[in-house]
N, C-alpha and C positions, 0 to 999 in steps of 0.2 A: 624208591626214589622220592617221596614226596616230605612233605615238612620242610624242614630247614637242611636236608641233606646237599641240596645244590645253592650256590652263591655266587654273585657276581663278582669280579674283581679285575685289575688292569696292573700291566707293569707301569713301572715308574717313568719309564724313558719316552712314552708317547706324551707325558705331560713336559718332560724337560728330558733331553735324550742324557745330557752328563750333569753332574753334580754342580750345584748344590739341590738336595732332595727335600728339604724341610717343608718349604711352602708347596711344591707340587704335590705331595703327601696329603696335605691338608686339602687343596684341592680336588684330588682324585677321590676323598672321601666323599666330598660335596655333590659328585655325580651320582652317588648311590650305591658306591661299591662298597663290600664288605673286605674284600681280600686284596691285596698287594704283592708285588714282584719288584725285587731290588736288583742291580746290577752291578758287576764289575767287567767293564768290556777288555780289559788287558790287565797283566800282573802289576804294572803302574797303578792302576786305578784302585788297586785294594788300600792303597794309601788313604783313601778318603775315609774308609772306616775305622778310624781309632776308635779305641773304649769308650771315649768322651760322645763321640759322634754317633756310635752305637747306642749309647743310653740314651742320648737325645732322640733318634729315630723311634725307638723302643717308646718312649714317654710320648711323643706324637702319635704313635699308632694306638697306645691304649686310651687315650683322651679322644681319638676320631672313633674308637670301635673297631679298628681294623686288625686283620689277621694276616701275618707275612705267610704266603704260601709256597714260597719258592725263592731262589737265588740264580740268576743267570750268571754263569761262568764258564767260559769254555776250556776243556782242557787243554793246555796249550802246546800245539806242534810247531816245528820248524824245520825249513827245508835249507840245505846249503848247496850252491848251483853246482852240478857236476857229481854229486851224491846219488847213489842207487836209492837211497829211501829217506823218508824223514824222520826226524826223531821227536820225543815227548819230554815236555817239562813237568817230570813229576812234584819236583820240589815246588815250582810255581802253582800246581794243584793243590798241595798241602797247603800252602799260604791260603790259597782261596776256601779251603775246606775249613780253617782256623775261623776264617773271618764268617763264614756262612754258620757254623756251630754257635761262634759267640753271640750272632746277632739273631738265632734261635730260629731259622727256616728248616723246613723237614726234608729239602728236597735240593739238591744243586742240579740245575739245570746245562746242558751242554749240546752244541752241535758237535757233529764229527767233522772232520777236515775235510777241505778238497784234497784231492788225490795229489801229492807232492807240493801242496800249497799253491798248486798252480791258479793263475791268475785268469778265472772264469769272467766272462762278462755277467753283470746281473740280470736276472732272467726278464726284468721289466725292460731293458733293450730288445727283446727278441723280436717283436712286431715290428720294428721299424729297422732292422738289419737285414741286409741283403744276404749276408752270409753269416752262417751261425755254427762256430767250430771252437776248439780247444787247442793248444798246442800239445806236443808229445816229443820227448826226448828218448834218443836209444839208449842212454844209459839207465833210465828207470825201470826198475824190478817192481812189477806191478804185485806178484803174489807177496814179496818180501812186504812190499807197501801196507798192504791190507795185512798182514801179519802183526805189523808194527801198531797199526791201529787198534787192532784186536788186544793185543798185550797192552798197550796203552790204558785202554778202557778198563781190562782186567786188574790192572794195578790201581787205576783211579777209583774203580769201585770198592777194593779192599780199604783204600784209604778212607773213603766215605762211610763205608760201614764200620769203620772203628769210632768213626765220630756218631755214630747213630743215623748216618743220611742214607737217602736214596739219590739215585742217579736218574734222571730224565733225558732221555736224546730227543732234541727236537729235528724233526726230519726236514732237510731243507735238498731244494733241486742240484743237482750235479756235485752232493757231498756223497761221502761213503754210506751214509744212511740218507735216503731221499724217498724210502717207500716203507710200507709196513714188512713187505717180505725182507728188506734189508735191515730193518729192526729186529726181527725174527731171529737173522741169521748172526749178528752181532750177540745175541741174548744167547742163543746156543753155543757159539765160540768161546766167549768169554766163562759161561757157566755161572755169572753173578746173579743171584736171587737177588738182588737190590737194583737191578738195572731195568729200565722200563721205558716208554715213549712219553713225551710232553706232545700230546695229540694236536696236531696245527692241520687241519684241514685245507688253509690256503696255501699249505706248501705242499700237501701231499697231491691235492686235486690238480695241479698243473704239472705236477710231475707223473700224473696217468693212474693214478691210484682213486677208487671211491672210498671217500671218507669214511664212509659208515661201514663197508668192508674191513677197513683196517681196526676199526673199533671191536667189532667182532671177531677178528683175526687173533687180535693181542690180549683180550680179555682184561686180566687184572694186572696187566702189566701197562694199562693205560694208568700214568701216576698223575696227569695233570693236562691242562688243555689251554690253547691259545686259539680263541675264535677271531675269524674277519673273513670276509666274503671275496672272490673274484671271479673273472668269467672263465677261468681255466687255461686261459693263454700265458699269463704270467703271474706270478704270487704277490699281486697287490694286496693290499691288507685294506678292504673298503668295509664299511659297518655291514652286517649282516643285513641280508635282504636287498643288497644292490648289486650281487652277482648271481651265480648260477648254482650254488651249492645247496645240496637239499638238507635243509637245517632241521626238519621233522623227521627224516632218516636218521639223522645223527642221534637226535634226543632218544628215538626208540632203541637204537643200538646201544647207547649208552645206559639206558633202562635194563636193558637185556645184560648186561656184563656186570649190573649193581654198582654201577659209578657214582661216588658222591663226593663232593668238594667244590672247588673253584670253576666256575664257567668264566674265565678269561679273556676279557676284550682287547686284543691287540690291534688296534685301529691305526696302524703305522702311516698309511696313505690315505686316510680320510682328511676331508678337509681342516687346516687350522692344525692338524697335529705336528708334535715335534720330530724332527727327523734326522739322520747322519748326514742329511745332504745341507743341512743348514744350522743344526743346532738351537736354533732359538726356542724360547718358552712356546708351548700350545696357544692357540688364540682362544677367544670365547667359543668361536664357533665350535671348535674340539669338543667342548662340553657337552654340547648339543648333540653332536653325532655319537657320542658315549650312551646318552640319555635314550635318543632314537634307537640305537644298537639295543639296548636293553630292553626296550618295549617289545620291540620286533622278535627278540629271543624268548620273551618271557610268553609272549601271545601263542608261538610256535609250540613251545612245550607245554601250553595251557591246553592245547587240542588233543593230547596224551594223557592230560591229568597229571603233569609233572609239574611242580611248584619249583620256583626259583626266589629264594629271600633275597 
């Protein structure tokens, strides 16, 4: 895992949560990143990625020396009140896969849904909440709901495989895959060879996992990374070095499994970041947070003689 096998990247949305992405892409490159992620937060947002826009974004990436590492697009699920289970929108997923294939990303990243699309409060609110709970309805069929998730992702993986894509699940608190064991169970149930994890310790750590244990448990099913730090009580996305995550242990685990590819900094809650609560472009302070995060990770990896380009 030496040489240029690891390189820094960033998702586009921490620079600008929503399109347009042209100028944020150039700015991302100026922080020192070599990789980048694009996103469509919904089926409707896929309309931004016209063939002309895709050509424009590709030209910018090529000019800046950037590599598109993956494309974030959730497998769409919906729930109708009173129903026993959720339903999956595979046609909507096909539309996303068509965009991902045209733009040239090798991986489509998705989270699993909340059970029954339930309104679970963001975990960032947990430290100041006197009571922490979520609703349950008597008509909900929990076994059938998980079966619907398994079947949905099994079919989604088949759709992605036909386009030559892998599917990476990002674990997230309170969703069906919130842990390494949840990821392993979904892999086993779907039987999909192209299904793996988008390794995000800032989500795994507050959900109760030791992040480096997850790396060692998943092995070659670690397809991509999202790196940020927190104190373990919430899924805050601070720059590495500002929380309690053991980054040296993570790099040692990644070396053990032979991981190569992007080390992607997803600093959604760092000072100045663009965010879903305000949608403004990132401030200049955020660019400094990115560089400081990369410096910290590069130093942590260097203690193990691991180089990040």
